[in-house]
MDAnalysis code that builds the backbone (N, CA, C; Angstrom):
import MDAnalysis as mda
import numpy as np

u = mda.Universe.empty(231, n_residues=77, atom_resindex=np.repeat(np.arange(77), 3), trajectory=True)
u.add_TopologyAttr("name", ["N", "CA", "C"] * 77)
u.add_TopologyAttr("resid", np.arange(1, 78))
u.add_TopologyAttr("resname", ["UNK", "UNK", "UNK", "UNK", "UNK", "UNK", "UNK", "UNK", "UNK", "UNK", "UNK", "UNK", "UNK", "UNK", "UNK", "UNK", "UNK", "UNK", "UNK", "UNK", "UNK", "UNK", "UNK", "UNK", "UNK", "UNK", "UNK", "UNK", "UNK", "UNK", "UNK", "UNK", "UNK", "UNK", "UNK", "UNK", "UNK", "UNK", "UNK", "UNK", "UNK", "UNK", "UNK", "UNK", "UNK", "UNK", "UNK", "UNK", "UNK", "UNK", "UNK", "UNK", "UNK", "UNK", "UNK", "UNK", "UNK", "UNK", "UNK", "UNK", "UNK", "UNK", "UNK", "UNK", "UNK", "UNK", "UNK", "UNK", "UNK", "UNK", "UNK", "UNK", "UNK", "UNK", "UNK", "UNK", "UNK"])
u.atoms.positions = np.array([
    [20.016, -63.439, -0.867],
    [21.396, -63.289, -0.415],
    [21.481, -63.322, 1.107],
    [20.520, -62.752, 1.802],
    [20.541, -62.740, 3.266],
    [20.463, -64.149, 3.830],
    [19.675, -65.013, 3.197],
    [19.564, -66.399, 3.671],
    [20.916, -67.098, 3.590],
    [21.680, -66.807, 2.549],
    [23.012, -67.392, 2.389],
    [23.908, -66.989, 3.562],
    [23.928, -65.706, 3.888],
    [24.765, -65.214, 4.979],
    [24.310, -65.801, 6.311],
    [23.007, -65.899, 6.520],
    [22.492, -66.467, 7.766],
    [22.881, -67.925, 7.902],
    [22.774, -68.685, 6.830],
    [23.117, -70.099, 6.843],
    [24.588, -70.296, 7.186],
    [25.453, -69.524, 6.580],
    [26.879, -69.636, 6.868],
    [27.198, -69.169, 8.284],
    [26.505, -68.153, 8.763],
    [26.702, -67.693, 10.139],
    [26.319, -68.776, 11.137],
    [25.231, -69.469, 10.860],
    [24.779, -70.549, 11.731],
    [25.798, -71.685, 11.718],
    [26.276, -72.056, 10.539],
    [27.276, -73.125, 10.445],
    [28.593, -72.714, 11.100],
    [28.964, -71.449, 10.967],
    [30.194, -70.970, 11.597],
    [30.051, -70.989, 13.120],
    [28.890, -70.608, 13.628],
    [28.640, -70.665, 15.070],
    [28.739, -72.099, 15.578],
    [28.208, -73.050, 14.802],
    [28.307, -74.463, 15.142],
    [29.772, -74.899, 15.177],
    [30.540, -74.451, 14.194],
    [31.979, -74.746, 14.155],
    [32.670, -74.214, 15.404],
    [32.415, -72.954, 15.745],
    [33.051, -72.333, 16.907],
    [32.678, -73.053, 18.201],
    [31.434, -73.498, 18.310],
    [30.980, -74.198, 19.512],
    [31.697, -75.535, 19.693],
    [32.166, -76.119, 18.595],
    [32.797, -77.437, 18.633],
    [34.305, -77.411, 18.383],
    [34.829, -76.239, 18.116],
    [36.234, -76.098, 17.714],
    [37.197, -76.779, 18.682],
    [37.107, -76.500, 19.965],
    [38.090, -77.040, 20.904],
    [38.007, -78.563, 21.004],
    [36.814, -79.107, 20.962],
    [36.651, -80.566, 20.991],
    [37.256, -81.202, 19.741],
    [36.931, -80.632, 18.581],
    [37.438, -81.169, 17.320],
    [38.955, -81.023, 17.214],
    [39.495, -79.931, 17.782],
    [40.937, -79.675, 17.684],
    [41.745, -80.743, 18.418],
    [41.150, -81.375, 19.407],
    [41.869, -82.422, 20.143],
    [42.189, -83.628, 19.259],
    [41.284, -83.998, 18.369],
    [41.483, -85.194, 17.549],
    [41.676, -84.909, 16.062],
    [41.322, -83.715, 15.604],
    [41.339, -83.432, 14.160],
    [42.088, -82.143, 13.814],
    [43.062, -81.779, 14.635],
    [43.792, -80.536, 14.399],
    [44.417, -80.532, 13.007],
    [44.272, -79.403, 12.339],
    [44.813, -79.137, 10.998],
    [44.063, -79.863, 9.883],
    [43.042, -80.639, 10.218],
    [42.192, -81.225, 9.181],
    [41.118, -80.196, 8.800],
    [40.370, -80.497, 7.758],
    [39.308, -79.611, 7.303],
    [37.965, -80.262, 7.595],
    [37.084, -79.494, 8.203],
    [35.771, -80.007, 8.573],
    [34.737, -79.507, 7.562],
    [33.771, -80.347, 7.282],
    [32.649, -79.995, 6.416],
    [31.402, -79.957, 7.291],
    [30.730, -78.794, 7.305],
    [29.534, -78.572, 8.120],
    [28.422, -78.070, 7.212],
    [27.212, -78.594, 7.436],
    [26.052, -78.116, 6.691],
    [24.823, -78.208, 7.586],
    [24.127, -77.104, 7.712],
    [22.888, -77.035, 8.503],
    [23.110, -77.515, 9.931],
    [24.138, -76.970, 10.559],
    [24.489, -77.291, 11.952],
    [24.756, -78.779, 12.169],
    [25.250, -79.443, 11.151],
    [25.565, -80.863, 11.267],
    [26.989, -81.110, 10.778],
    [27.716, -81.910, 11.524],
    [29.045, -82.324, 11.122],
    [28.911, -83.380, 10.037],
    [29.530, -83.116, 8.898],
    [29.489, -84.075, 7.792],
    [30.729, -84.962, 7.832],
    [31.901, -84.370, 8.076],
    [33.109, -85.167, 8.145],
    [34.362, -84.328, 8.214],
    [35.494, -85.012, 8.413],
    [36.809, -84.384, 8.455],
    [37.630, -84.905, 7.285],
    [38.444, -84.019, 6.710],
    [39.204, -84.347, 5.503],
    [40.624, -83.812, 5.631],
    [41.546, -84.464, 4.969],
    [42.956, -84.079, 5.025],
    [43.235, -82.757, 4.313],
    [42.508, -82.487, 3.225],
    [42.748, -81.258, 2.460],
    [41.452, -80.485, 2.264],
    [41.615, -79.196, 2.001],
    [40.464, -78.346, 1.695],
    [39.737, -78.879, 0.458],
    [40.514, -79.264, -0.536],
    [39.935, -79.741, -1.791],
    [39.063, -80.976, -1.569],
    [39.530, -81.904, -0.736],
    [38.744, -83.108, -0.452],
    [37.429, -82.761, 0.250],
    [37.496, -81.845, 1.203],
    [36.282, -81.435, 1.924],
    [35.315, -80.724, 0.985],
    [35.843, -79.851, 0.148],
    [34.994, -79.105, -0.788],
    [34.330, -80.047, -1.797],
    [35.098, -80.979, -2.337],
    [34.541, -81.948, -3.289],
    [33.463, -82.800, -2.632],
    [33.687, -83.196, -1.383],
    [32.681, -83.976, -0.655],
    [31.407, -83.155, -0.464],
    [31.558, -81.875, -0.191],
    [30.401, -80.993, -0.055],
    [29.623, -80.885, -1.359],
    [30.331, -80.751, -2.456],
    [29.670, -80.676, -3.759],
    [28.958, -81.976, -4.102],
    [29.611, -83.099, -3.836],
    [29.009, -84.398, -4.141],
    [27.803, -84.686, -3.255],
    [27.877, -84.274, -2.001],
    [26.806, -84.566, -1.047],
    [25.627, -83.612, -1.194],
    [25.910, -82.312, -1.375],
    [24.853, -81.305, -1.331],
    [24.568, -80.633, -2.666],
    [25.455, -80.765, -3.613],
    [25.250, -80.149, -4.919],
    [25.855, -78.764, -5.017],
    [25.896, -78.273, -6.226],
    [26.545, -77.002, -6.525],
    [25.784, -75.813, -5.946],
    [24.479, -75.902, -5.859],
    [23.679, -74.761, -5.426],
    [23.420, -74.729, -3.917],
    [23.956, -75.683, -3.200],
    [23.772, -75.724, -1.749],
    [24.840, -74.909, -1.040],
    [24.572, -74.625, 0.223],
    [25.506, -73.867, 1.047],
    [26.065, -74.787, 2.120],
    [27.380, -74.776, 2.261],
    [28.044, -75.560, 3.292],
    [29.331, -74.849, 3.667],
    [29.858, -75.207, 4.819],
    [31.068, -74.571, 5.335],
    [32.215, -75.570, 5.346],
    [33.353, -75.156, 4.821],
    [34.591, -75.917, 4.923],
    [35.563, -75.031, 5.687],
    [36.104, -75.565, 6.801],
    [36.968, -74.749, 7.653],
    [38.057, -75.630, 8.234],
    [39.267, -75.092, 8.305],
    [40.360, -75.839, 8.919],
    [40.204, -75.797, 10.432],
    [40.435, -76.942, 11.063],
    [40.299, -77.060, 12.507],
    [41.620, -76.697, 13.165],
    [41.578, -75.722, 14.055],
    [42.750, -75.338, 14.845],
    [42.251, -74.898, 16.214],
    [43.124, -74.960, 17.197],
    [42.721, -74.591, 18.552],
    [42.371, -73.111, 18.638],
    [43.092, -72.296, 17.884],
    [42.884, -70.850, 17.875],
    [42.866, -70.386, 16.427],
    [41.992, -69.450, 16.124],
    [41.907, -68.906, 14.767],
    [43.212, -68.187, 14.434],
    [43.890, -68.573, 13.349],
    [45.127, -67.894, 12.990],
    [44.860, -66.441, 12.584],
    [45.821, -65.596, 12.882],
    [45.718, -64.189, 12.530],
    [46.745, -63.898, 11.444],
    [46.300, -63.294, 10.371],
    [47.179, -62.936, 9.278],
    [47.228, -61.426, 9.149],
    [48.388, -60.896, 8.946],
    [48.554, -59.452, 8.787],
    [48.834, -59.146, 7.322],
    [48.196, -58.136, 6.832],
    [48.441, -57.684, 5.465],
    [48.965, -56.252, 5.561],
    [50.136, -56.047, 4.994],
    [50.734, -54.722, 5.041],
    [50.663, -54.062, 3.719],
])
């Protein structure tokens, strides 16, 4: 389980390092990242997730994240 969290943390760090660059050309699209590598940009979360499953398989770990200039904040009351 720890390896899973570490892998996602590494991919998330890669996402954060590239967020502002990607936001210039791919704002509101969904990015697919695996092992600190950009796989592609997709119009919907579902398309990115399906591409991740097709490329890496069901048992692999990958990150799908929407590209925005700033991380949105949601409040739950």
